[in-house]
C-alpha positions in Angstrom: 22.2 130.4 13.7 23.6 126.9 13.5 23.3 124.9 10.3 21.7 121.5 10.7 23.8 118.4 10.0 24.1 118.4 6.2 23.3 115.2 4.3 26.4 113.6 2.8 27.5 115.3 -0.4 26.3 113.6 -3.6 29.4 112.9 -5.6 28.0 110.2 -7.9 27.9 110.6 -11.6 24.3 109.9 -12.3 24.6 109.9 -16.1 24.4 106.1 -16.1 20.6 106.4 -15.6 20.4 107.4 -19.3 21.5 103.8 -20.2 19.7 101.6 -17.7 16.9 101.7 -15.2 17.5 103.0 -11.7 17.5 100.1 -9.3 16.3 102.4 -6.5 13.5 104.5 -7.9 12.6 102.3 -10.9 13.0 105.1 -13.5 13.5 103.5 -16.9 15.0 105.9 -19.5 13.9 103.7 -22.4 10.2 104.0 -21.3 10.1 107.8 -21.5 9.5 109.4 -24.9 10.4 113.0 -25.3 6.8 113.8 -26.2 5.9 113.1 -22.5 8.5 115.2 -20.8 6.2 118.3 -20.3 3.3 116.3 -18.9 5.6 114.3 -16.6 7.1 117.5 -15.2 3.6 119.0 -14.6 2.4 115.8 -12.9 5.5 115.7 -10.7 4.9 119.4 -9.7 1.4 118.5 -8.6 2.7 115.7 -6.4 5.2 118.0 -4.8 2.4 120.4 -4.0 0.7 117.6 -2.1 4.0 116.8 -0.2 4.4 120.4 0.7 0.8 120.7 2.1 1.9 118.4 4.9 2.4 120.5 8.0 5.5 118.5 8.9 7.1 118.7 5.5 10.0 120.7 7.0 10.9 118.0 9.5 13.9 115.9 8.8 13.2 112.1 9.1 16.7 111.6 10.6 19.9 113.7 11.2 21.7 114.3 7.9 18.7 113.4 5.8 16.8 116.2 3.9 13.3 116.9 4.8 10.6 116.7 2.1 10.7 120.5 2.0 14.5 120.5 1.4 14.0 118.0 -1.4 11.3 120.2 -2.9 13.7 123.2 -2.8 16.2 121.0 -4.7 13.6 119.9 -7.2 12.7 123.6 -7.8 16.3 124.4 -8.5 16.7 121.3 -10.7 13.9 122.7 -12.9 15.7 126.1 -13.0 19.1 124.6 -13.8 17.9 122.2 -16.4 15.7 124.8 -18.1 18.7 127.1 -18.3 20.8 124.2 -19.9 18.1 123.4 -22.4 17.9 127.1 -23.4 21.7 127.1 -23.9 21.5 124.0 -26.0 18.8 125.4 -28.2 20.5 128.8 -28.6 24.2 127.9 -28.8 26.3 125.3 -30.6 27.5 122.6 -28.2 27.6 124.8 -25.0 29.5 123.8 -21.9 27.2 124.0 -18.8 28.3 126.0 -15.8 29.0 123.8 -12.8 26.2 123.5 -10.2 27.1 122.5 -6.7 23.7 121.3 -5.4 25.1 120.8 -1.9 26.5 124.3 -1.7 23.2 125.7 -3.0 21.2 123.8 -0.3 23.4 125.4 2.4 23.6 128.9 0.9 19.9 129.1 0.2 19.1 127.6 3.6 16.7 125.0 2.3 16.2 124.0 5.9 14.5 127.3 6.7 12.4 127.6 3.5 8.7 128.4 3.7 6.6 125.5 2.2 4.0 127.8 0.7 6.7 129.9 -1.1 8.5 126.8 -2.3 5.2 125.2 -3.5 4.6 128.3 -5.7 8.2 128.6 -6.9 8.4 124.9 -7.7 5.1 125.1 -9.7 6.4 128.1 -11.6 9.8 126.5 -12.4 8.1 123.3 -13.4 5.7 125.1 -15.7 8.6 127.0 -17.3 10.6 123.8 -17.9 7.5 122.0 -19.2 6.8 124.8 -21.6 10.4 124.8 -22.8 10.3 121.0 -23.5 6.9 121.5 -25.2 8.5 124.0 -27.6 11.2 121.7 -28.8 10.6 120.3 -32.3 12.2 118.0 -34.8 15.9 118.0 -35.0 16.2 120.3 -32.0 15.9 117.3 -29.7 19.4 116.3 -30.9 21.1 119.6 -30.2 24.2 118.9 -28.0 25.6 120.3 -24.8 28.0 119.1 -22.2 29.1 119.4 -18.6 32.6 120.6 -17.7 33.5 117.0 -16.8 32.9 116.0 -20.5 29.5 114.3 -20.0 27.6 114.8 -23.3 23.9 115.4 -23.6 21.3 116.1 -26.2 18.2 118.1 -25.4 16.4 114.7 -25.4 18.9 112.9 -23.1 19.0 116.0 -20.8 15.3 115.8 -20.5 15.5 112.1 -19.4 18.2 113.0 -16.9 16.0 115.8 -15.6 13.0 113.5 -15.2 15.1 110.9 -13.4 16.1 113.5 -10.8 12.4 114.3 -10.2 11.3 110.6 -9.9 14.3 109.7 -7.7 13.6 112.5 -5.2 9.9 111.6 -4.9 11.2 108.1 -4.1 13.7 109.6 -1.6 10.8 111.3 0.2 8.5 108.3 0.1 10.9 105.9 1.7 
């Protein structure tokens, strides 16, 4: 089976969104207290359930542009990856995160062939797990560090903001 035309690889370093609002989606990192991460993740998952209820959610709006279903697969995986990173940060001292090639994952996992009902369930489960994890963070644990292999440094709190931007941005991607 032929693969559909893949969207261009995302090679941007999005860590800048921790310092200033995103001009595209409007996410403002300064406006998001850590105490709201769990509720924001749960709210976002409910919105994705609505997106995935559309019978044409698997249709790409243009060649080389992900369908809403493919974006939902990515969001599900973002929850999984970020939850794993938060667990590492809470359990280890200054861990280095394994690299995640989101574009390779989309191709390997065949996001384009996913079943919307399955993705809706999996996204809800991954979001609930991530929300519960953020809800469990207390006091000084928000400042526990971790870093990507490229040297980008995060705390649990800043990783949560980075995580939330990804969610907001992809809802914006689907809406436009």
